[in-house]
N, C-alpha and C positions, 0 to 999 in steps of 0.2 A: 464229722457226721455227714452221711449222705442224705440228700434230699429225696432220693428214690431208693430206699433200702430194700424194697421188695422186688426190684426188677430182676435180680438174680435168683430169687427164691420161688417166685410164682409166675405162672404164665401171664404174659402181657396181652391184653385184648386190643389189638390195633384195628381189628375189624369185628363185626358181629359174628360170634361163633356159629358155625354151621349147625351144631347140635347143642342142646343144653347140657349142663353139667349136673351131677347128682346134688340134691339139696344138702345132704349131710356133708358132702365134701366142701361145698360153698360155706356152710355155717362153720365148719372147722377152720377154714382159712380166715374167716372174719374173726373168730374167737382168738386165733393166734395173734393177728395184728392188733386187736383191741387190747388184749392182756399186756402185750409188750408196750404199747403206747401209754397205757394207764400208769405204768411204773414211773414215767417221767414226772407226773404231777402228784402221785401218791406220797412222795417224800415231803410234800409241803414246801418245796423250794421254787415253785412256779408262781410268779406274780399274776393275780387275776385269773382269767381263763376258766378255771374250775371253781365255781363259787360255793358249791355244796361239798363235793368230794366224798359223800356218804354213799357207798354202794348199795346199802339197804334201801336208802331213799330212792336211788336210781332204779332199783329193781321194782319198787312200788310204783314209780312213775311209768316205768316201761309196761307194767301190767295194765295200768289205767289207759295209757296211750294205745296199747294193742287192742283194747275193747272197741276203740273208736277210730283206729288208724285208717280204716277203709271208708269211713263216712265222709261225705262232702257236706260241710255245714252250709253251703249255698242252698241245699234242699232242706229247709227247716221243717217242712211238713212231714218228712219221714225221719227227721232227727230233731224232735223238739227239745231234747236234752241239751243240744248245743246252745239254745237260747238261754236255758237255765245257767249253764256253765259260764257263758260269756257275760250275762247280766250280773251274776254274782262275783265274777272276777272284777268287773268294773266297780260294783258296789263296795266290795271290800277295799279296793284301792282308794276310792273316793273317801271312805271312812278313815283310812290310814293318813290321807293327805288333808284331813279336816275340811272336807267340802261343806260340812254343815255351817262352817264359819262364813262361807261365801254369801249366804243370805243375810248375814249381819251387816255386810258392807253394801250389798245390793239386794234390796228386799225381793225383787222379781227374778233373782238369779235362779237358774235351774241346772245344777251341776250334773253332767253326764260324762260318758267316756267312749272310747273306741279301743278295741284290741287289735293291735297291729302285728307285723311280722318281726319287729325288733326296734332298737333305738332309732336307726336311720329311718325306718318306716314311720315311727311316731313323729319324728321331727319333720319329715316330708309332709305328712298329713296336716300337721299344725300349720306349716307355712302355706300350704294350699288353702287351708281354711281362712287364714287372714287375707290372702290374695282375693279369694272369691267374695268374701264379705266386703272388702274394699271396692271391688268392681261393682258389686250389687248396689253399693252406695253412690255409684257414679264416678269413682276415682279411677280414671283410665290412663293416667300418665305412667311413667316408668316407676313403679312402686319399689321401695327399698326396705331392707331390714338391717338392723345394726347389732353386731355381736362383738364381744371381746375377742381378742386374738386367741385366747385359750379355749373358746367354745369349739365344739366338735366340727370337723369338716363336713358332716352330714348337712349342716346349714348351707354350706357352699354348694353342695350337691343339689339341695332343694332349689336354691336360687338358679342354678344352671338348668334344672329341669323345668322350672315354672316361670322363667324369664323375669326374675326379680334381681334388683341390684343389691349386691352384698357390700356393706360398709363395715370395715373392721377397725376397731379402736384398740389401742395398746392397753396393757395392764401395767400396774406398778411393779417393777422388778423385785421390790422388797416384799410386797404382800402377795403378789401374783394374782390379784383380783382387780377388777375394773373400777375406774373412778366414774361415778354417775355424771360428773360434770363433763367428762370426755364424751360420754354417750349423748348427753344433751346437745353438745356442740355439733355433733354429727347428724342430728335429726333435722328434717325439714318437713314441708307439707306432704311429701310423698312417703314418709315413713309410716309403715303399718304395724310394725312390731319390733320390740327390742328384746335382747336375749340376756339371760343370766344363767350361770351354771351352779348346780348344787349336787355334787361338786364337780369341778372340771376334771377331765380325765388326766391331764398332765401332772397336776400338782396336788389334787385332792383338796383344794380350797374352795370355799363358798363365796360367790360374789355377793355384794351388799344388796340382797333382794328387796329389803324394806325400802331403801332409798330409790332403787330402780322402780319399785311399785309406785312410789309417790310421783316419780317422774312420768310414768305411764299414765297415771290418773290425770296429772296436770296437762299433759299433751294430748290426751284422748286417744292413745294407741294401746295395743296389746303388749303384754309382757309374758313371754314364754320362759318358763324355768326348765332347763334341761336337767332333769333328775334321772336320766337314763342309767348312770352309774350309781348315784347315791340315793335314788328315790325310795328304794326298799330297805335301806339300812339307816339313813340319817334320821328318819322319824323316831326310830327306836333309840338311837343315840341321844336325841333330845330328851326323850322320856327317861333315859337312864341318867340324865344330868350332865351330859357332856356339853362343852362350850361350842355349840353349833347354832348359828343364827337361824331364825325362822325363815322358811323358804316356801311354805305351802299356801293353801288358800286362806290361812289366817292372816296373810299379808294382803292388805288392800292393793289392788292393781294387778295381781297375778291372775292371768286369764287362762293359761294352759300350762300343764305340767306333763312331761314325759317321764315315765318310770318303768324300767325294764323288769318284768317278772322273770326273765331268763337269766338275770344276774343274782342279786341278793333276795329275789323272790324264790330262788331255788327251784325254778321250773326248767324244763328242757329248752334248749336254744330254739328260738323262732317265735317268741311272744314278748310283747311289751304293751303297756297301757298308756294311752294318751287321754288325760283328764282335762275336761273343759269346765270353766266356771259357768258357762251358759250354753244351753241346747242350741240356740240359734247359730252360734259360731260353728259348732260341730256340723249342723245340718247344711251349712253353706257349701261344704265340699262334697256333698252327696252327688252322685252321678245318675242321671236319668236319660234313657232313650226309649221313648214311648211309641216310636213309629217303626221299630225293627220288625221284619217279617217273622222273626223267631219268637216274638212276644215282647211285651213291655219289659225292658231291662232296667233294673234299679240296683245300685250298689252303694253301700255306705262308705266304702273305701276303695283303694286302688286294686286290691286283690279280688279275684272272683272266687274260684274254687279254693277251699282250704280244708285241710284234714281236721276232722273232729278230734283226732288224737291229741293235738296240741292243746286244745281248749280243755279237754278232759284231764290231761296230765297237769296243766297249770292250776286248774281248779282244785285238783286233788292235793297238790303241793301246799296250796294256801290253807285249805281247811284242815289238813293233817297237822300243820304246824301251829296255826292260831297265834294270837298275840303272845302267849307264853313262850312258844317255840322261837318266834322271831326275836323276842327280847333276850332270850337265853343265848342265842347264836350271836346277836349283836354285842352283848356283854363280853363274850369271849373274844370276838374279833377286835373290838376297840381296845381291850386289855392287851392283846397280843401286839397290836399296832403301837401302843404306847411303849411296850418293852423294846420293840425293834427301833422305834424312833430314838429312844434313850441310848441304844447302842450306837446309833449314828452320831448323836450329839456328844458322845463321850470322846470323839476324835476331833481335835481342833483342825485337822486337815479337811474335814467335811462340814458341809453346811446344808441344813434342811431348808427348802424353799417355802416361804410363806408360813401360814399356820394351818397345817393339814389336818385331816380327819383320820379315817381308816386307811386312806391311800396317801402315800407321801412320796416326795421326790427329793433327791439330794444331789449335790454337786461338790466339787472340790473348792476350797477357799482360794486356790491359786496364789497363795502367799508363801514366802520363804524360799530357801534354796532348793528344797525338795518338792516344789509345786508340781502337780501332775494333772493330767487330763483324767476326768472321772471314769472314762471308759477303760482305764487300766484296772480300776476296781472291778469293773464288770468282767474284764478278761480273766482275772483271777477267780472271781466268784463262779464263773461258768465252769471252771475246772472242778469246783466243789459241787456242781450240780444245780446251781441257782440259775434261774431264768428270769431276768428283769426286763422291763420295757424301757427302751431308750428314748430320751428326749433330746431336743436340740434348741439352740438359741435361748439360754445357754445349754451346752452339753450337760446332761444330767441322766440319772436312772431312777426309775420309780418302782415302788412296790405297792400293789393293791392287795391288801391283806384279806384273805378269804378263809373259809373254814379249814382247809388243809393246813394252814399255818398255825392253827390253834392246837394242833396235836402236841403232845408232851415232847419237849426237848427241841422243837423247831426254832423257837425264838432264841434259845441258848446257842444253838448251832450257828444261827445267823450272827450273833455277837462274836463268837470265836472266829468264824471264817472272815468276818469283816475286819477284825483286827489284823489278821494275817494279810488280807488284801491291801490294807493301808501300807503295810511294810513293803509289799510287792510293788505297789504303785509308786512309792517313793523311790525305790531302787531303780525302777524303769522309767522314771520321769522324762528322761531324754529320748525315749523311744516313741515311735508312733503306735498307738493302740490299734487293736484289730476290730474293735466293736464299732457299731453304728446305730442310728436311730431309724427303725422301720416299724411303723404302726402295724399291729397284728402279727408281728414276727419277733423272734428272739432278738434281743439287742446285741447281736454279734455279727461278725463278718460272714459274708456269704461264701459258701464253697464255690469253686470254679464251676461245678456242675449246676448249682442253683443259679449262679449268675448268668450262665449261658441260657438256662431255661427261661429266666425272667426277661432277658433281652430278646429272646425269640418270641415269647408271648407278646411283649409290648410292641415288637416290630410288626407282628401279625395284626395287632389291633390297629396300629397306625396305618398299615397298608389297607385294611378294611375300611377305615374311616375315609381315607383319601379316594377310594374307589366308589364311594357312595355318591349318588347324584345330589347336586346342590340345588337348593330352592332358588 
C-alpha cells in the first residue's frame, strides 16, 4: 500500500497555484479521497481511530460545525453562544464524572473545567496548572511528576515544555497497572502531582485510583487521572455493572481528570475536557498580559483563536445523545469487546494482558515448539483487512473497540480470522515478522516510500533544531 496514493492521480501543489481552481472541481476531488478512505474503517476492522462511525451523526455534526466554523470564540461579545456551548460541555462532563461528590470530600471544593484541543492539550494544561500552583506557593526547586510507564507520552511532552522532571515507575507485568508503593517510593518534597490512567492506552487497564488518591491526600499532592481514552465510556460501563474501579471525583484525592470528547464523546477531532476539583487550580494557569499596546490580553488556556464550530459540534453531539444514547452505545461496545476477548482467550497460544475493559491487548504465550512472535498474528490479520495498534516491551497488539466493531458479524469475523492467524503464526514461527509498533499508525511494516519520507522529515527536523541559536 502506497503512503502517497494520490500522487499519480491528482496534481501535486509544490508551490502556490498561480490561479485558483473551480470550487466544484476541488469538492469533487475531496469527495473522492474521503469516500475511498472511509471504506478502510467502515468494515469495523480498524482499532480505535473512528469512535462513532455513524455517517448520519457525522452529517449532523458537520451541519452544526458549519454554522459556527467561521466564528472565533475569542470574540465572545459577537459570539455569546460559544460561552453557552463551552459552559454546558464542561457542566455535562462534570456531571458524568460525579463532580458533585467532590464537595463531599472537600466542602469548599468548586469543580470547574476547561475545553482544550485534545488529550495532549488537556494533559499539558493540567501539568501547567500544578506547576504554576506550586510556584505560587513558593516551591521553586526542580518540580517533578510521577507516572506509571504505561501513562501517555503527552506527560513526557508536558515535562519537556514546562521544565518539569519526569519520574517513571514500572507496572506489574501481570496486571499492567502501577503499584502505589512504587509511586510512593519515587516521591519527594518536589513532587507536585502523581498520575493514574483510566484506562491506559496500551492495555485498557485501570490503575488503582483509590489507592493513588489516598497517597495523594497523605502526601498533599495532586492526582491527575488520565481518562482521555476511557473518560467518556468507563462511567457508563460502571453504571452498566461492569467490573471497573471508580476513578472519578467520587475518589478522594482526585484533583484533575482529562476526558476526550473527540473519542467516546463522539464529537469531531479537536476537543477534550479537563475537569478540576477546584477552581483555584484551574485559574493558576491563566495567562495575563495587561501592559500590551494592543490591549489587556487574558487567556484561560494556551490557545488563542479557536473555531466556534468545534464547540458547537461537540455540544450538539452530547445533547443529541444524552445519557440514554451513551449508555446504549457503551452497552454494545462492552458486549462486543467481551466477545472479541473471548475469541482471544480461546487460543492457548495467546494471552490477554491484565484485566482490560473495552480496549484490550494480547500477546503470544511464547511456549511450546510452535512459539511465535505476536506480530505474525498481525501480519496475517492485515491481509484480512484488520488494522491493530502495535505494542512493545513486550510485543503485543491491541484492539480499542469502538462503534464500528458493534456492527453485525464483525466480532464473528474477528474470531474466524484470528483462528486462521494462529495457524499461520505457528507455521511461520521461525520467520521474522513484518510488523512493528508505531503509535498513531498501522501496526505494520513501512513501505520503502514511507520509510524514506519519515527519514527525510526527521532529518529536516534535526537539521532545523541544530541550526537554531542556543541560549
